[in-house]
C-alpha positions in Angstrom: 8.6 -20.4 -13.2 6.6 -17.5 -14.4 3.0 -16.8 -15.1 1.0 -16.4 -18.2 -2.5 -14.9 -17.9 -5.7 -15.7 -19.6 -6.9 -12.1 -19.2 -6.5 -10.1 -22.4 -9.6 -8.0 -22.5 -10.6 -4.6 -21.4 -13.6 -4.0 -19.2 -16.2 -1.2 -19.8 -16.6 1.7 -17.4 -18.9 0.0 -15.0 -19.1 -1.0 -11.4 -19.5 -4.6 -10.4 -22.1 -5.5 -7.9 -20.7 -8.6 -6.1 -23.6 -10.4 -4.3 -23.1 -11.8 -0.9 -23.9 -15.4 -1.4 -24.8 -17.9 1.2 -21.7 -20.0 1.0 -22.5 -23.4 2.2 -25.6 -25.5 1.2 -27.3 -27.0 4.2 -27.3 -23.8 6.2 -30.5 -22.1 7.2 -30.7 -20.0 4.0 -29.9 -22.6 1.4 -29.6 -20.8 -2.1 -31.4 -21.8 -5.2 -30.2 -25.3 -6.2 -29.3 -24.0 -9.7 -25.5 -23.6 -10.1 -24.5 -20.0 -9.7 -21.9 -18.6 -12.2 -18.7 -17.4 -10.6 -19.9 -17.1 -7.0 -17.9 -14.8 -4.8 -16.9 -15.3 -1.1 -18.0 -12.9 1.6 -15.3 -10.4 2.5 -13.7 -11.5 5.8 -13.7 -8.8 8.5 -10.4 -7.8 10.0 -9.9 -9.7 13.3 -10.4 -7.6 16.5 -7.0 -8.5 17.9 -5.6 -5.1 18.9 -2.9 -5.2 16.2 -2.3 -2.3 13.9 -4.1 -2.5 10.5 -2.5 -3.8 7.4 -2.7 -0.4 5.8 0.1 0.7 8.1 2.5 -1.0 5.7 1.5 1.4 2.9 0.9 4.5 4.9 3.8 4.6 7.5 6.8 6.4 6.0 9.3 4.8 8.4 8.1 1.4 7.6 8.2 2.0 3.8 11.8 3.2 4.1 12.8 0.2 6.2 11.1 -2.2 3.8 12.8 -0.7 0.8 16.1 -1.2 2.6 15.3 -4.8 3.5 14.5 -5.8 -0.1 17.3 -3.8 -1.5 19.8 -5.6 0.7 18.4 -9.0 -0.2 18.8 -8.2 -3.9 22.5 -7.3 -3.2 23.3 -10.9 -2.4 23.7 -12.7 -5.8 22.1 -16.0 -5.0 22.1 -17.3 -8.6 21.6 -20.9 -9.5 22.3 -22.7 -12.8 20.5 -25.6 -14.5 22.6 -28.4 -13.1 23.0 -27.7 -9.4 23.5 -31.1 -7.7 25.6 -30.5 -4.5 24.5 -28.3 -1.7 28.1 -28.0 -0.6 29.2 -26.7 -4.0 31.1 -23.4 -3.5 28.7 -21.8 -6.0 26.2 -21.8 -3.2 28.4 -19.6 -1.0 26.2 -16.5 -1.6 23.3 -18.5 -0.1 25.1 -18.8 3.2 25.7 -15.0 3.1 22.0 -14.5 2.3 20.9 -16.5 5.4 23.3 -14.5 7.5 21.6 -11.4 6.2 18.2 -12.8 7.1 19.4 -13.4 10.7 20.5 -9.8 10.8 17.3 -8.3 9.3 14.8 -10.5 11.3 16.1 -11.1 14.8 12.6 -11.7 16.3 11.8 -14.4 13.7 14.9 -16.2 14.5 14.5 -15.9 18.2 11.0 -17.2 18.3 10.8 -19.7 15.5 12.2 -23.1 15.4 14.6 -22.9 12.5 15.7 -26.0 10.6 18.2 -26.3 7.8 17.2 -29.1 5.4 19.9 -30.4 3.1 22.2 -27.7 4.3 20.6 -24.6 2.8 16.8 -25.3 2.8 15.1 -23.2 5.4 12.0 -24.1 7.4 10.7 -21.6 10.1 8.1 -23.1 12.5 6.1 -20.8 14.6 4.3 -23.2 17.0 0.7 -22.4 17.6 -1.0 -22.8 21.0 -3.8 -24.9 19.5 -2.4 -28.1 18.0 -5.8 -29.3 16.9 -5.8 -26.8 14.0 -4.0 -27.6 10.7 -0.9 -25.5 10.2 -0.6 -23.1 7.3 2.5 -23.1 5.1 4.0 -20.1 3.2 6.7 -20.8 0.6 9.3 -18.8 -1.4 12.7 -19.6 -2.8 16.1 -18.0 -2.0 17.7 -18.4 -5.5 17.5 -16.2 -8.5 18.3 -16.8 -12.2 21.7 -15.8 -13.5 22.2 -12.7 -15.5 23.8 -12.4 -18.9 25.4 -9.1 -19.5 25.5 -6.7 -16.6 26.1 -3.7 -18.9 22.7 -4.2 -20.4 21.0 -3.1 -17.1 20.0 0.4 -16.3 21.3 -0.2 -12.8 23.7 -3.0 -11.8 21.7 -6.1 -11.3 22.9 -6.8 -7.8 23.1 -3.2 -6.6 19.5 -3.2 -5.2 19.1 0.3 -6.4 15.9 2.1 -5.1 14.8 5.1 -7.0 12.1 6.1 -4.6 9.4 3.9 -6.2 11.1 0.8 -7.7 13.7 -1.6 -6.2 15.9 -2.7 -9.2 17.8 -5.9 -9.5 17.8 -9.7 -10.1 15.4 -11.3 -7.7 13.5 -8.1 -6.7 10.3 -9.6 -8.2 11.3 -13.3 -8.4 11.0 -13.9 -5.6 12.9 -12.1 -2.9 10.0 -9.8 -2.7 7.9 -12.7 -1.5 10.5 -14.1 0.9 11.3 -10.7 2.5 7.6 -9.8 2.6 6.8 -12.9 4.6 9.7 -12.5 6.9 8.9 -8.8 7.5 5.2 -9.6 8.2 6.2 -12.1 10.9 8.8 -9.8 12.3 6.2 -7.1 12.6 3.6 -9.3 14.2 6.1 -10.6 16.8 7.1 -7.0 17.5 3.5 -6.5 18.6 3.8 -9.4 21.1 1.6 -11.5 18.9 1.8 -15.3 19.3 0.1 -17.8 17.0 -2.9 -20.0 17.9 -2.5 -21.9 14.6 1.0 -23.2 13.7 2.6 -21.3 10.8 5.5 -22.5 8.7 7.7 -20.8 6.2 9.6 -23.1 3.8 12.3 -21.6 1.5 14.1 -23.7 -1.0 17.2 -22.7 -2.7 17.2 -24.2 -6.2 13.7 -23.5 -7.6 15.1 -22.1 -10.7 17.0 -25.3 -11.2 14.0 -27.7 -10.7 14.0 -27.6 -6.9 15.3 -31.0 -6.1 17.9 -29.9 -3.5 15.7 -27.4 -1.7 11.9 -28.1 -1.8 12.5 -31.6 -3.0 14.3 -32.3 0.4 12.0 -30.1 2.5 8.7 -31.7 1.5 9.5 -35.3 2.7 10.6 -33.9 6.0 7.3 -32.0 6.5 5.3 -35.0 5.4 7.1 -37.3 7.8 6.5 -34.8 10.7 2.9 -33.7 9.9 1.5 -36.4 7.6 -0.4 -36.3 4.4 -3.1 -33.6 3.8 -1.9 -32.0 7.0 -1.9 -28.3 6.0 -5.0 -26.0 5.8 -3.5 -24.3 2.8 -0.1 -23.7 1.1 0.7 -20.4 -0.5 3.7 -20.1 -2.8 4.9 -17.5 -5.4 3.3 -17.4 -8.8 -0.1 -16.9 -10.2 -1.3 -14.0 -12.3 -1.4 -11.4 -9.6 -4.2 -8.7 -9.7 -5.2 -7.5 -13.1 -7.2 -4.4 -13.6 -10.0 -4.7 -16.2 -11.5 -1.3 -16.2 -12.5 1.5 -13.9 -15.6 3.4 -13.1 -16.7 6.3 -10.9 -16.9 3.7 -8.1 -13.3 2.5 -8.6 -11.2 0.1 -10.6 -12.2 -3.5 -11.2 -9.6 -6.1 -10.2 -9.5 -9.9 -11.0 -7.4 -11.6 -8.4 -5.9 -14.7 -10.0 -4.1 -17.2 -7.8 -2.7 -20.2 -9.6 -4.6 -23.2 -8.4 -3.0 -25.7 -10.8 0.1 -26.1 -12.9 0.9 -27.7 -16.2 3.2 -30.7 -16.1 6.7 -30.8 -17.6 9.0 -33.0 -19.5 12.5 -32.2 -20.8 13.3 -34.8 -23.4 17.0 -35.4 -23.9 18.0 -36.8 -27.3 21.6 -38.0 -27.6 22.9 -39.3 -30.9 26.2 -41.1 -31.5 27.4 -41.8 -35.0 30.9 -42.5 -36.6 33.1 -39.5 -37.3 35.5 -38.8 -40.1 36.8 -36.1 -42.3 34.3 -33.6 -43.6 35.6 -34.0 -47.2 34.0 -37.5 -47.4 30.7 -37.0 -45.7 27.8 -39.4 -45.5 24.4 -38.4 -47.1 23.2 -37.2 -43.7 25.5 -36.1 -40.8 24.5 -36.6 -37.2 23.4 -33.0 -37.1 21.3 -33.5 -40.2 19.6 -36.6 -38.6 18.9 -34.7 -35.4 17.5 -31.7 -37.4 15.1 -34.1 -39.2 13.9 -35.5 -35.9 13.2 -32.0 -34.5 11.5 -31.0 -37.7 9.1 -33.9 -37.5 8.5 -33.4 -33.9 7.4 -29.9 -34.8 5.2 -30.9 -37.6 3.6 -34.3 -36.8 0.7 -35.1 -34.5 0.5 -31.6 -33.2 -1.2 -30.8 -29.9 -4.7 -29.5 -29.6 -6.3 -27.1 -27.0 -8.9 -28.4 -24.6 -11.1 -26.5 -22.1 -13.6 -28.3 -20.0 -15.2 -27.4 -16.7 -12.4 -29.0 -14.7 -9.9 -26.5 -16.1 -9.5 -23.5 -13.8 -9.6 -21.2 -16.9 -13.2 -22.3 -17.5 -14.2 -20.7 -14.2 -12.2 -17.6 -14.9 -13.9 -17.2 -18.3 -17.2 -17.7 -16.7 -16.4 -14.9 -14.3 -15.6 -12.6 -17.2 -18.8 -13.6 -18.9 -20.7 -12.7 -15.8 -19.1 -9.6 -14.6 -17.7 -8.2 -18.0 -20.4 -9.3 -20.5 -20.0 -6.3 -22.8 -16.2 -6.8 -23.0 -15.7 -10.4 -23.7 -16.3 -12.2 -27.0 -20.0 -12.2 -28.1 -19.9 -16.0 -28.4 -18.2 -16.8 -25.1 -21.3 -17.5 -23.0 -22.8 -19.7 -25.6 -19.6 -21.7 -26.2 -19.1 -22.1 -22.4 -22.5 -23.7 -22.3 -22.0 -25.8 -25.4 -20.3 -28.8 -23.9 -17.7 -28.9 -26.6 -14.3 -28.5 -24.9 -12.2 -28.7 -28.1 -14.2 -26.0 -30.0 -14.3 -23.8 -27.0 -10.6 -24.0 -26.4 -9.7 -23.4 -30.0 -12.0 -20.4 -30.2 -10.6 -18.9 -27.1 -7.0 -19.6 -28.1 -7.5 -18.0 -31.6 -9.2 -15.0 -30.1 -6.7 -14.3 -27.3 -3.4 -15.4 -28.8 -0.4 -17.7 -28.0 -0.1 -16.7 -24.3 -3.6 -18.0 -23.7 -3.3 -20.9 -26.1 -0.6 -22.5 -24.0 -2.7 -22.4 -20.9 -5.0 -24.8 -22.8 -2.6 -27.0 -24.8 0.8 -28.6 -24.5 3.7 -26.6 -25.6 6.9 -28.0 -27.3 10.1 -26.1 -27.6 13.6 -27.3 -28.6 15.8 -25.2 -26.3 19.2 -26.8 -26.5 21.2 -28.2 -29.4 24.8 -29.2 -29.4 27.0 -30.9 -32.1 30.3 -30.8 -33.7 33.8 -29.6 -32.7 35.4 -28.4 -35.9 34.5 -27.4 -39.5 36.5 -30.3 -41.1 35.4 -33.0 -38.7 32.2 -34.9 -38.9 30.1 -34.5 -35.7 30.2 -37.8 -33.6 28.1 -36.7 -30.6 24.9 -34.6 -31.1 22.4 -33.8 -28.5 19.2 -31.7 -28.1 16.7 -31.1 -25.4 13.0 -30.5 -26.1 11.0 -28.9 -23.3 7.3 -29.8 -23.0 4.8 -28.2 -20.7 2.0 -30.7 -20.3 -1.6 -29.6 -20.7 -4.1 -30.6 -18.0 -5.8 -33.1 -20.3 -2.5 -35.0 -21.1 0.3 -36.8 -19.3 4.0 -36.9 -19.6 3.8 -40.6 -20.7 1.5 -39.6 -23.6 4.2 -37.1 -24.8 7.0 -39.8 -24.5 4.9 -42.2 -26.5 4.3 -39.6 -29.2 8.1 -38.8 -29.4 8.9 -42.5 -29.7 6.3 -43.0 -32.4 7.6 -40.1 -34.5 11.3 -40.8 -34.0 11.3 -44.6 -34.5 10.9 -44.5 -38.4 13.5 -41.8 -38.7 16.0 -43.8 -36.7 15.3 -46.9 -38.8 15.7 -44.9 -42.0 19.2 -43.8 -41.0 20.2 -47.2 -39.5 20.3 -45.8 -36.0 19.6 -48.0 -33.0 17.0 -46.3 -30.8 17.1 -46.7 -27.0 14.3 -45.3 -24.7 15.5 -45.0 -21.1 12.9 -43.5 -18.8 12.6 -44.1 -15.0 10.1 -46.7 -14.1 10.2 -48.3 -17.5 12.2 -51.2 -18.7 14.8 -49.8 -21.1 13.7 -50.5 -24.7 16.0 -50.7 -27.7 14.4 -50.7 -31.1 15.6 -51.8 -33.6 19.1 -52.9 -32.9 20.4 -52.3 -36.4 24.1 -51.6 -35.8 24.7 -52.1 -32.0 26.9 -49.6 -30.5 27.9 -47.9 -33.7 24.9 -45.6 -34.5 22.7 -45.0 -31.4 20.1 -42.5 -30.4 19.1 -42.5 -26.7 15.9 -40.8 -25.4 15.8 -39.9 -21.7 14.3 -37.2 -19.4 16.5 -34.5 -18.0 14.7 -35.1 -14.6 11.7 -37.1 -13.6 8.8 -36.2 -15.9 5.9 -34.4 -14.1 2.2 -34.7 -14.8 -0.1 -31.7 -14.3 -0.7 -30.7 -10.7 -4.0 -31.6 -8.9 -6.5 -28.7 -9.1 -7.2 -27.0 -5.8 -10.9 -26.3 -5.1 -12.1 -22.8 -6.0 -15.9 -22.9 -5.3 -16.7 -20.8 -2.2 -20.0 -22.7 -1.9 -18.2 -25.9 -1.1 -14.7 -25.1 0.0 -14.5 -23.3 3.3 -10.8 -22.8 3.0 -11.0 -21.2 -0.4 -14.0 -19.0 0.8 -11.9 -17.7 3.6 -8.8 -17.2 1.5 -10.7 -15.4 -1.2 -12.7 -13.4 1.4 -9.4 -12.1 2.9 -8.1 -11.2 -0.6 -11.3 -9.2 -1.3 -11.1 -7.4 2.0 -7.4 -6.5 1.6 -7.5 -5.2 -2.0 -10.9 -3.5 -1.7 -9.8 -1.5 1.3 -7.8 1.2 -0.4 -7.2 2.8 -3.8 -4.6 1.6 -6.3 -1.3 2.8 -4.7 0.5 2.6 -8.1 -1.6 5.5 -9.4 -1.5 8.4 -6.9 -4.4 10.2 -8.6 -6.7 7.3 -7.8 -9.1 8.0 -4.9 -11.6 5.2 -5.2 -11.4 1.7 -3.9 -11.7 -1.3 -6.3 -14.1 -4.1 -6.6 -12.3 -7.5 -6.6 -13.3 -10.7 -8.4 -11.4 -13.7 -7.1 -11.0 -16.7 -9.3 -8.3 -19.3 -9.8 -6.3 -19.9 -13.0 -3.6 -22.1 -14.4 0.2 -21.6 -14.5 2.2 -22.7 -17.5 5.4 -22.9 -15.4 6.2 -25.0 -12.3 6.9 -23.8 -8.8 8.3 -25.6 -5.8 4.8 -26.7 -5.0 5.3 -29.6 -7.3 6.9 -31.4 -4.3 4.0 -30.5 -1.8 1.0 -32.0 -3.5 0.5 -34.6 -0.7 0.4 -32.0 2.0 -2.8 -30.1 1.2 -5.6 -30.0 -1.4 -5.5 -26.2 -1.0 -2.4 -25.1 -2.8 -2.3 -21.5 -4.1 0.5 -20.0 -6.2 0.1 -16.3 -6.0 2.5 -13.3 -5.7 -0.2 -10.8 -4.9 1.1 -7.9 -7.1 -1.0 -5.6 -9.2 -0.5 -5.4 -12.9 2.3 -2.9 -13.4 3.7 -3.6 -9.9 6.6 -5.7 -11.1 8.6 -5.8 -14.3 11.0 -7.9 -16.4 11.1 -11.2 -14.4 14.0 -13.3 -15.7 15.4 -10.6 -17.9 17.2 -7.3 -18.0 16.1 -4.6 -15.6 14.0 -6.8 -13.3 12.3 -4.5 -10.7 9.6 -4.4 -8.1 7.4 -1.4 -7.1 7.7 -0.8 -3.4 3.9 -0.1 -3.0 3.1 -3.4 -4.8 5.5 -5.2 -2.5 3.8 -3.6 0.6 0.4 -4.6 -0.7 1.5 -8.2 -0.9 2.6 -7.9 2.8 -0.9 -6.7 3.6 -2.3 -9.9 2.3 0.1 -12.1 4.2 -0.5 -10.1 7.4 -4.3 -10.4 7.2 -4.2 -14.1 6.0 -2.2 -15.0 9.1 -4.5 -13.1 11.4 -7.7 -14.2 9.8 -6.8 -17.9 9.8 -5.1 -17.8 13.2 -8.1 -18.5 15.4 -10.6 -19.6 12.7 -12.4 -22.8 13.2 -13.8 -24.1 9.9 -16.2 -26.4 11.8 -18.0 -23.4 13.3 -18.5 -21.7 9.9 
């Protein structure tokens, strides 16, 4: 999974004045009924609970050193997972067992206080039972696995050394997402060391194959939680992901940050195409070999009935753009406010996509990428088995079924042209074969690599109507407005934070948790520049950015612990 941001603009040197709105209509001071653009939640005051402040994580030298060691040691365990993990007892998962042993060593209080469940052998669920069972629990997620490396010699420091240079922890998984997992565990270990016990039940759920679609880990954990707690049973769910915190300028009053939790995800479909044709000697070839036929199919998929961008008010990026237009009017496109108000989702989306480039375009439209192609075994033998996989990330205004129908529509005449029998084999559909020209001799099968996934439900992000979002966003503002940017030692002023949801182009383990809460946030709360090279060579995590993330977890847990939304 990783995130693409819609932010691509620079802010002027100005300070933002975030008004303190009345958050819920019907209260004594009901605001003007006209809809406000990009309302911001009140900052949430730190609970008066006698615990040390969150800033201790950044300021205490002993804690910083301990945390660098914790994350470094976690990186040293190579919990890699490939694309086709299917058996939790496969010996390839042996490092996961070692990693869980390390967690027991690093976090003894967590393991002594929490109820620890192993789901499908290696999935981990930690339950910290709250005293008040009438409150909905809150759920924090992360995954134990990391993507494999290619060539270790390409790395500045060995990918599983966990090298710490005084600022950065280097290595695979340091920023995706052992920083999140270790940050969460460290936060609870610290709270428990202060004799804190929760009022509201807190759960940690750690899958172990997120980088391989998540079926073994999160796919097994989610049904267990639903059976135990029921549907819509969690106040909120927070997983990795999102677009972090992005600086859009600075002023004499401090930097300006946009906090960008992912509140939705595109869907996904991996279309597998498997072609079988007769073989023979290459010296007597047909007009088109199997590879040629497959190449024609891919060419037409990439050139016919192409996808369009769409951006209406239901899309999280619409709200994010509205925030930019309000708080950064001199730095956004001159036409942005007009087009946002035009009511033309296609024209707005295409204008934004053209202005801001491909990374933004693919938050607004479906993407299509042929990622795998196999065929042939020898230069003088005609290929008999040819396969390809096309990856689609489904835009919010479309469905996986629409993409399947498009593929069938484009491929059918190509198959007929080459006397190939086309079979469409998708779960939930009766297998179709069309047309059966030469049964069994020349066949093309279309199937999904795993169950197709429609776009995720969008979590509420209006602080005027969602009390949970208002509190979550208010805590985020309080945490990140409390101190200067720790990545720039010369900075002395505190920032102003604008919190708004956005969309993710990749998928996280939350794909399995939709039924458990309407408030699902995907956010690794790291500033721009605080992590680098996710999924590639020289992945690394800045210690101060990691510690800032812990500050958010610490204050979220404390601020939601005794909060009663009915009294707000």
